[in-house]
C-alpha positions in Angstrom: -87.1 -3.1 -8.1 -88.1 -4.8 -5.0 -91.3 -3.9 -3.3 -89.4 -3.0 0.0 -87.3 -0.2 -1.7 -90.0 2.5 -1.6 -90.4 2.5 1.6 -87.3 1.7 3.0 -86.0 4.6 1.6 -89.2 6.7 2.7 -89.0 4.8 6.2 -85.6 6.1 6.6 -86.0 9.8 6.1 -88.9 9.4 9.1 -86.4 8.1 11.1 -84.3 11.5 11.1 -87.4 13.7 13.2 -85.8 14.0 17.0 -87.2 13.8 19.8 -87.6 17.4 20.7 -90.1 19.5 18.5 -92.6 21.2 20.3 -95.9 19.7 20.3 -97.9 22.8 19.5 -96.3 23.6 16.2 -97.5 20.7 14.0 -96.8 22.5 10.9 -95.0 20.8 7.6 -92.6 23.4 7.9 -92.0 22.4 11.5 -91.6 18.2 10.5 -89.1 19.5 7.5 -87.4 21.3 9.9 -87.3 18.4 12.3 -85.7 16.0 9.8 -83.3 18.1 9.0 -81.9 18.3 12.2 -81.1 14.9 12.8 -78.3 13.1 11.3 -78.9 9.7 12.0 -81.7 7.4 13.4 -82.4 3.4 14.5 -85.5 2.2 14.4 -87.7 -1.4 15.0 -90.3 -2.1 12.6 -92.9 -4.7 12.0 -94.5 -4.6 8.7 -97.5 -6.3 6.6 -97.2 -6.2 2.7 -100.2 -6.8 0.4 -99.6 -8.6 -2.6 -102.1 -9.5 -5.5 -100.8 -12.6 -6.3 -100.7 -14.2 -2.5 -103.7 -15.1 -0.9 -102.6 -14.0 2.5 -99.9 -10.9 3.9 -96.8 -11.0 4.2 -95.4 -10.3 7.7 -92.0 -8.8 8.0 -90.0 -7.5 11.2 -86.6 -6.0 11.4 -84.6 -3.0 11.7 -84.2 0.2 10.4 -81.2 2.6 10.0 -80.4 6.0 8.9 -76.7 7.8 8.8 -77.2 11.4 6.9 -75.9 11.8 4.7 -76.9 9.3 2.5 -77.0 5.5 4.5 -79.8 4.1 4.4 -80.7 0.5 5.2 -83.2 -1.9 6.3 -82.5 -5.0 8.0 -85.6 -7.8 7.5 -85.0 -10.7 10.5 -88.4 -12.3 10.0 -89.4 -14.3 8.0 -86.1 -14.5 5.9 -82.9 -12.6 6.8 -82.1 -9.8 3.8 -80.9 -6.6 3.6 -81.4 -3.4 1.5 -79.1 -0.4 1.3 -78.7 2.4 -0.2 -75.1 4.1 0.0 -73.8 6.6 -1.8 -75.8 6.2 -5.0 -75.8 2.5 -5.1 -78.5 0.1 -4.1 -76.9 -3.2 -2.5 -79.8 -5.9 -1.9 -78.7 -9.0 -0.2 -80.8 -12.5 0.6 -78.4 -15.6 1.8 -75.8 -15.8 -0.4 -77.5 -13.9 -3.0 -75.5 -10.7 -3.5 -76.5 -7.3 -5.8 -75.9 -4.4 -6.5 -76.4 -1.6 -8.7 -76.1 2.7 -9.6 -79.3 4.0 -9.1 -78.0 6.3 -12.4 -79.5 3.4 -14.3 -82.6 3.6 -12.4 -84.0 7.4 -12.7 -87.9 7.2 -11.4 -85.0 5.6 -8.2 -82.8 8.4 -8.6 -85.9 11.1 -8.6 -87.1 9.2 -5.4 -84.1 9.1 -3.6 -82.9 12.9 -4.6 -87.0 13.7 -2.6 -85.3 12.2 0.1 -82.1 14.0 0.3 -84.3 17.0 -0.2 -86.3 16.1 2.7 -83.1 15.6 5.1 -82.3 18.9 3.9 -85.7 20.6 5.0 -86.0 21.5 1.8 -89.8 21.8 1.3 -89.5 22.9 -2.5 -87.7 20.6 -3.8 -90.1 17.8 -1.8 -93.0 19.8 -3.7 -91.1 19.5 -7.2 -91.4 15.5 -7.0 -94.3 15.0 -4.9 -98.2 17.1 -4.3 -98.1 17.2 -0.6 -101.5 17.0 1.3 -100.6 18.0 5.6 -103.1 17.4 8.0 -102.6 18.5 11.2 -103.7 17.4 14.8 -103.6 17.9 18.3 -102.7 14.1 19.2 -101.2 13.4 15.7 -100.5 14.3 12.1 -100.5 12.7 8.9 -98.0 13.7 5.7 -99.7 12.4 2.2 -97.4 12.0 -0.8 -98.6 11.7 -4.4 -96.0 11.8 -7.0 -95.9 14.1 -9.6 -93.3 12.3 -11.8 -95.0 9.9 -14.8 -92.0 7.5 -14.6 -92.4 7.8 -10.1 -96.4 7.4 -10.3 -95.9 4.0 -12.4 -94.1 2.8 -9.4 -95.8 4.4 -6.0 -99.5 5.8 -6.2 -98.8 7.5 -2.7 -97.1 7.5 0.2 -98.9 7.9 3.8 -97.1 9.0 7.0 -98.7 9.0 10.1 -96.8 10.8 13.5 -97.8 11.4 17.0 -95.4 14.9 18.2 -92.5 13.7 17.6 -92.5 10.0 17.0 -93.6 8.5 13.5 -95.8 5.2 14.0 -96.9 4.2 10.6 -96.2 4.2 6.8 -98.5 3.0 4.4 -97.2 2.7 0.5 -99.7 2.2 -2.2 -97.8 0.9 -5.1 -99.2 1.7 -8.6 -100.4 -1.9 -9.1 -102.4 -1.6 -5.9 -100.3 -4.0 -3.8 -99.7 -1.8 -0.7 -97.4 -2.4 2.8 -98.5 -0.8 6.1 -94.8 -0.5 8.3 -95.6 0.1 12.3 -91.8 1.9 13.7 -90.5 2.5 17.1 -87.3 4.4 17.2 -84.6 2.6 19.4 -83.7 5.4 22.2 -80.2 6.9 21.3 -77.5 5.2 24.4 
């Protein structure tokens, strides 16, 4: 699977935070409720991927889209245009003339990852905790959420995901892969018109 898939999926979750949950209520339950309240989102991103086989990191920019219940999109504009789309159980990857679709049923560990995303969007903390160990740190100016996969197959892909937000804004998502490679994505939400 492409290095960006887990980050694409979790980023789409984080796009769902609505713009008005109370700053004083920085609990995991409040974040989960906020995620369940939003049905769509759009953000721009800049991402830096640190890949052990490459001497220098790879920088990407583009757009992220989410439409409930199960449409997630990551469109990379630079350095090379490509898209990753998850829709109704199918992952479609497009780069230039290459277009490839796979059923997520063929990749059970990715399917489990997506099921946990659906649980997050539904505000179902119990289902999320079936897949991940959660470590939530509230703060006055910023909160942090770390996710560690419980399942060995999923942990063979992703070691940990760190999400940092301030009030109602997701600012940063770091994904650490099992092989040690990592990516850091900075996110700016696009206001709804």
